[in-house]
Structure formats: C-alpha cells, structure tokens
C-alpha positions in Angstrom: 33.4 21.4 42.3 35.7 20.9 39.6 38.9 20.1 39.5 41.6 23.0 39.8 43.5 23.7 36.5 47.4 22.5 36.5 49.9 24.7 36.1 50.3 23.6 32.1 46.5 24.2 31.3 46.8 27.7 33.7 49.6 28.6 31.2 47.9 27.7 28.2 45.2 29.4 29.1 46.8 32.7 30.0 49.0 32.4 26.5 45.3 32.0 24.7 44.0 35.2 26.9 47.2 36.8 25.7 47.1 36.1 21.8 44.4 39.0 21.3 46.5 41.7 22.9 49.0 41.2 20.8 47.2 40.5 17.3 45.7 44.5 18.1 49.0 45.4 18.3 50.8 44.5 15.6 47.6 45.6 14.1 47.7 48.4 15.4 51.2 49.1 14.4 50.5 47.6 11.0 48.1 50.7 10.9 50.6 53.4 12.1 53.1 52.2 9.7 51.0 52.4 6.8 49.6 56.0 8.1 53.1 57.4 8.0 53.1 55.7 4.6 50.4 57.1 3.3 52.1 60.9 4.5 55.4 61.0 2.7 53.9 59.0 -0.4 50.8 62.0 -0.9 53.1 65.0 -1.0 55.7 62.9 -3.0 53.3 62.4 -5.6 52.1 66.0 -5.3 55.5 67.4 -5.9 56.0 64.9 -8.5 52.9 66.3 -10.3 53.8 69.8 -10.4 57.2 69.1 -11.7 55.1 66.9 -14.9 53.2 69.6 -15.5 56.0 72.1 -15.5 53.5 74.4 -12.6 56.5 76.0 -10.5 57.5 78.0 -13.3 56.7 81.8 -11.6 54.8 80.2 -8.8 55.6 79.7 -4.7 55.4 75.6 -5.9 59.1 76.5 -6.7 59.6 76.1 -3.0 58.5 73.0 -2.0 60.3 71.6 -6.0 63.6 72.3 -4.1 62.5 69.2 -2.2 62.2 66.3 -5.3 65.0 64.5 -4.5 64.4 64.1 -0.4 60.5 62.9 -1.8 62.4 60.7 -3.8 64.6 58.9 -1.5 61.6 58.9 0.6 59.5 57.3 -1.8 61.6 54.3 -1.8 61.9 54.0 1.8 57.9 53.7 2.4 58.2 51.6 -0.2 60.5 49.2 1.3 57.8 49.4 4.4 54.3 48.7 2.6 56.7 45.8 0.8 57.4 44.5 4.2 53.7 45.0 5.3 52.5 43.6 2.1 50.0 46.3 1.6 50.7 45.3 -2.5 48.3 47.7 -3.5 49.7 50.8 -2.2 53.5 49.0 -3.0 52.7 48.6 -6.1 51.8 52.4 -6.5 54.9 53.6 -4.7 56.6 51.6 -6.9 55.3 53.6 -10.2 56.1 57.0 -8.1 59.7 55.9 -7.5 60.2 54.7 -11.0 59.3 57.8 -12.5 61.2 60.1 -9.9 64.8 57.8 -10.8 63.8 58.6 -14.6 64.4 62.3 -13.2 67.0 61.8 -10.9 69.5 59.0 -11.7 70.5 61.1 -15.5 72.5 63.8 -13.1 74.4 60.5 -11.9 75.7 59.0 -14.7 78.5 60.9 -16.7 77.9 61.4 -20.5 81.5 59.8 -20.7 83.3 61.2 -23.5 87.4 61.7 -24.5 88.9 65.3 -24.2 91.8 65.3 -26.4 95.2 66.2 -24.1 95.6 69.4 -26.7 91.9 71.2 -26.0 92.6 74.6 -24.6 91.1 74.5 -21.1 89.0 77.5 -19.7 89.0 77.2 -15.6 86.0 79.1 -14.5 84.1 79.6 -11.0 81.1 81.5 -9.0 80.4 82.3 -5.9 77.8 84.3 -4.2 79.0 87.3 -2.1 76.3 87.1 0.3 75.6 90.6 0.0 79.2 91.9 -0.1 80.0 90.4 3.4 82.7 87.7 1.5 85.9 87.4 2.9 88.5 88.8 -0.1 91.5 87.6 1.0 89.4 83.9 1.1 88.1 84.4 -2.1 91.3 85.5 -3.8 93.2 82.7 -2.3 90.6 80.3 -3.8 91.0 82.1 -7.3 94.9 81.5 -6.3 94.7 77.9 -5.8 92.4 76.8 -8.1 94.4 78.4 -11.2 90.8 80.5 -11.8 90.7 82.3 -15.3 87.3 83.6 -15.0 85.7 84.8 -11.6 82.2 85.6 -12.0 80.1 86.8 -8.3 76.8 87.6 -7.6 75.6 89.8 -4.8 78.3 91.9 -5.3 78.3 95.1 -3.0 78.5 97.0 0.3 82.2 96.5 1.1 82.9 92.8 -0.9 84.4 95.3 -4.4 87.1 96.8 -1.8 87.7 93.9 -0.4 89.1 92.2 -3.4 91.4 94.9 -4.2 92.5 95.2 -1.3 93.0 91.7 -1.2 95.2 91.6 -5.0 92.3 90.4 -7.0 93.8 92.8 -9.8 97.0 90.7 -9.7 95.3 87.5 -10.8 92.4 88.6 -12.8 92.9 91.9 -14.1 90.2 92.9 -16.3 86.2 92.9 -15.2 83.2 93.5 -16.8 80.3 95.5 -14.4 77.1 96.2 -15.5 74.8 99.7 -13.9 71.9 98.1 -12.2 73.8 94.4 -11.8 74.8 93.0 -8.5 77.1 90.6 -10.3 80.4 90.9 -12.3 82.9 89.0 -14.3 87.2 88.6 -13.3 89.4 87.6 -15.5 92.6 86.9 -16.1 91.8 87.0 -19.5 91.0 90.0 -21.2 87.2 91.0 -22.4 86.1 91.8 -25.1 82.4 93.8 -24.3 79.9 92.0 -26.3 79.1 94.8 -29.8 75.3 95.9 -30.9 74.9 93.3 -33.1 74.4 90.8 -30.1 70.5 91.3 -28.9 69.3 93.1 -26.4 68.4 90.0 -24.8 72.2 88.9 -24.7 73.8 92.6 -24.0 71.3 92.9 -21.0 73.3 90.8 -18.7 76.4 91.6 -17.1 78.5 89.4 -20.0 82.0 89.5 -22.4 83.8 86.8 -24.4 87.3 85.6 -23.6 90.0 84.3 -26.8 90.5 80.4 -25.5 93.1 79.0 -27.7 92.6 81.0 -30.7 88.3 80.3 -29.9 85.6 82.9 -28.5 84.3 82.2 -25.6 81.2 84.0 -24.2 80.6 84.6 -20.9 77.5 85.3 -18.9 76.9 85.9 -15.2 73.6 84.7 -13.7 71.7 85.9 -10.5 68.4 85.5 -10.4 65.8 86.6 -8.1 64.9 84.1 -5.9 61.7 82.7 -5.8 60.1 82.9 -1.7 61.0 87.4 -2.4 59.1 86.8 -5.7 58.0 83.7 -7.7 56.9 85.9 -10.8 60.0 87.7 -11.2 62.1 84.5 -11.0 60.2 83.2 -13.5 61.1 86.2 -15.1 64.2 86.2 -14.9 64.0 82.9 -16.8 63.2 83.8 -19.7 65.4 86.4 -19.7 68.2 84.8 -19.7 66.1 81.6 -22.3 66.5 84.7 -24.8 70.1 85.5 -24.2 71.0 81.2 -24.2 69.5 81.5 -27.3 71.3 84.1 -29.5 74.2 83.1 -27.1 75.5 79.9 -29.2 77.4 77.0 -28.9 80.3 78.8 -27.2 78.2 80.0 -24.3 79.3 79.8 -20.8 76.3 81.0 -17.6 77.6 80.5 -14.3 76.2 81.8 -11.7 73.6 82.5 -8.5 70.5 80.2 -10.3 68.4 80.3 -7.4 67.1 77.1 -8.7 68.1 73.6 -9.1 67.8 71.0 -12.1 63.8 69.4 -11.0 62.7 73.8 -12.0 60.4 74.2 -14.8 62.6 77.2 -16.0 66.1 75.2 -15.6 64.9 72.7 -17.4 63.9 75.1 -20.0 67.4 77.1 -19.8 68.8 73.8 -20.9 66.4 72.7 -23.6 68.3 76.3 -25.5 71.3 73.7 -25.8 72.7 74.2 -22.6 74.2 71.3 -20.8 74.9 71.6 -16.9 78.5 70.7 -15.8 77.4 68.4 -12.9 74.7 66.0 -14.7 77.4 66.2 -17.9 80.3 64.9 -14.5 77.8 62.6 -12.5 77.7 64.8 -9.9 73.9 65.4 -9.1 74.0 65.2 -5.6 76.6 68.8 -5.2 74.1 70.6 -2.9 75.7 74.4 -2.6 73.2 76.1 -0.3 72.9 77.2 2.4 76.7 77.5 3.6 76.8 79.9 7.1 73.9 81.6 6.5 73.1 83.4 9.5 69.1 81.9 9.1 70.0 78.6 9.1 73.0 78.8 11.1 72.8 74.9 11.9 72.0 73.9 8.3 74.3 72.0 6.0 73.9 72.6 2.3 70.9 71.0 1.0 70.2 72.4 -2.3 72.1 72.9 -5.6 71.1 76.2 -6.7 74.7 77.5 -8.1 75.2 76.3 -11.7 77.7 76.1 -14.4 76.1 75.6 -17.7 77.6 75.7 -20.7 76.8 74.7 -25.0 78.1 72.2 -26.7 81.3 73.9 -28.3 82.6 73.0 -24.5 83.0 69.8 -22.7 83.2 69.7 -19.3 86.5 68.4 -17.3 85.7 68.9 -14.1 84.2 70.8 -11.2 84.5 70.8 -7.6 82.7 72.7 -5.0 84.1 74.6 -2.1 83.1 76.5 1.5 84.3 80.6 1.7 84.6 82.2 3.9 81.7 84.9 4.5 79.8 83.9 1.9 76.3 81.8 1.8 76.6 79.6 -1.1 79.5 77.1 -1.8 81.7 78.5 -5.0 81.3 76.7 -8.0 85.2 75.7 -10.1 84.3 74.0 -13.0 87.1 73.2 -15.5 86.0 73.4 -19.6 87.8 72.5 -22.4 86.8 74.2 -25.8 86.2 71.2 -28.4 84.3 72.5 -30.7 
C-alpha cells in the first residue's frame, strides 16, 4: 500500500483541484460582463446612427432619441468595464462610439462666453406648460412676480387656466396678451404687444407671435408648442417645418420659447437652430437641465429626465441667465431666461 498523503500534500491537492472551478467562474463572469456591455453598446450605437442620419425626423425613432445623453453615459461605463476585462477590440469600438457621442454632447456644457454690456437693454422671458389647463394660477403669478418676468408664454392654455390666472391677478403684472384662435398658446407681457402686420410671412403670423420694444429695439416673440411625437410623429415633424419657415422670416431679433417636445439631439430641433437661432441653455453651458416630467400623473414618481422646454433667440440677443422652476399644477418645469438686446 502507498503512503498516506501528509496534511500539506492533501491541502495542496485540494487547492489544485479547486483552481479549475475558480477559473471557470472567472471565465463565466467575464462572459457575463462582456454580454452586458454588448447589451449597452448595441442600442447606443443604433441611436448614434439614427442621430447621424437624421432618421428621427417625423418618425417614431424620435422617442428613443431622448435617451441619447443617458446612452452616452452608459457607453463610457461599458468602456471602463471592457478596459478592465482587457477586451481591447471591443474597448476600441466603445471608445470610438464614446468620442462621437461626446462630440455631440460636450459643446452644450461649455459656455460660449462673451461679455454683455452693463447698459444693454434686458428682457426677462418665461415659458410654462399649463398641463391641459390644470396649472395653479396663483403659483404661476407668484413665479412671474418673484422672477420679474416681462414676457410669459404658456402652452396647453385652455380649460380653467385663463380664468385661474385672471383671478390670481396676472393682469396687474402682465396686462397685455396675444392669443390666436385654434392655438393653445398665449403670450402675456408687461410691455405693449404689437401684432404682426400683413407684410410678415404667413408662416410667422400663423404662430402666436407679437413684438415688444426693448430699449428702443423691436424683439419678435413666438410662443411654441409642437405636437408630441408619441401621439403623431409625422405631425410633430410638420410642426417643426412650420417653425423653420417662421424662423427664416423672423430676423435676428427673434425669440422662440415654449414646449418644443424635442431635445437638442432631435433632427428637427437641430434644423431649427441651423436657421440662426441659439439655445439659451447650451449658450450658457447648462446642457443638463431637464424640464419634464414634473408632477405628471402618468409618471408620478419620475423626476425630470429630459429637456424639451427651450428659449431660442436670434443673434441680435445674448443670453444672460436661465433657470428652471417647478410650478404647482404643471407637469413641466418653467424656464425663465434673461436676454440682453445686443445687436
């Protein structure tokens, strides 16, 4: 009979026999992590392709496009995991995708700078979605008073909202208003509003739009509320086509503000900006300023995730400040921006 193994020899054999099990678990863990990275990177890459090809314009692809900033963050996380796994080819592909996404996203976090003269005339504008007329009129009037708003654009302005604002005293702060039959938007103003005359292109006059005079210079205001792509993506695209036509005839002193139902990654929004408009948030480096949902009945526990409320302006104006404010009864955060008339 052979010798019985000593204690050290037995432990050595047990350790040797355990190694294949640990190795198998490590291989399995690597495969799981690599698979998870693939689950992240494939849809992220698809979104990047859709954005690069402008394929979301007027299509249901507009819906997932709102997630592109989150997809970019997930891409960076997957890249770190792949580097840790030493999956060099996959990490290289993830790095390339991350570079493309960051080229799109980083500029909106970098303020454009540029000094504004202290004596430049200022205009404080605000926009808020009235949530199918359910907004609290007193809360909205309080926002106007506290933020010293000169011009207020409201969307989904129907039902009880007009009477609620009147009861809350909106006329004492913003006595002038511009409405248009068939439109669910309204413009309230502290300054006299001048309706657009017949010489203005029809595409401009079709919107709820008017002019105010600021420091002796005319500023053209347009209240915006596009249809939502979940309801009808084609109609959403058509609304943006009308806005582009309006922007083309609005001039350098234009301000478009409201609920665009679009982020800066949507093709129609980027085409609208290409007409010569600037997004106030991006101009001031406030690229992560979500405005929806806020108290929405369909998403009661979801915090604001995407920015679809914007203040856009022509190059005769410069953004000084911008901020978002919750308003009782509204399902969007209101956006308040201060603009200087510089051109």
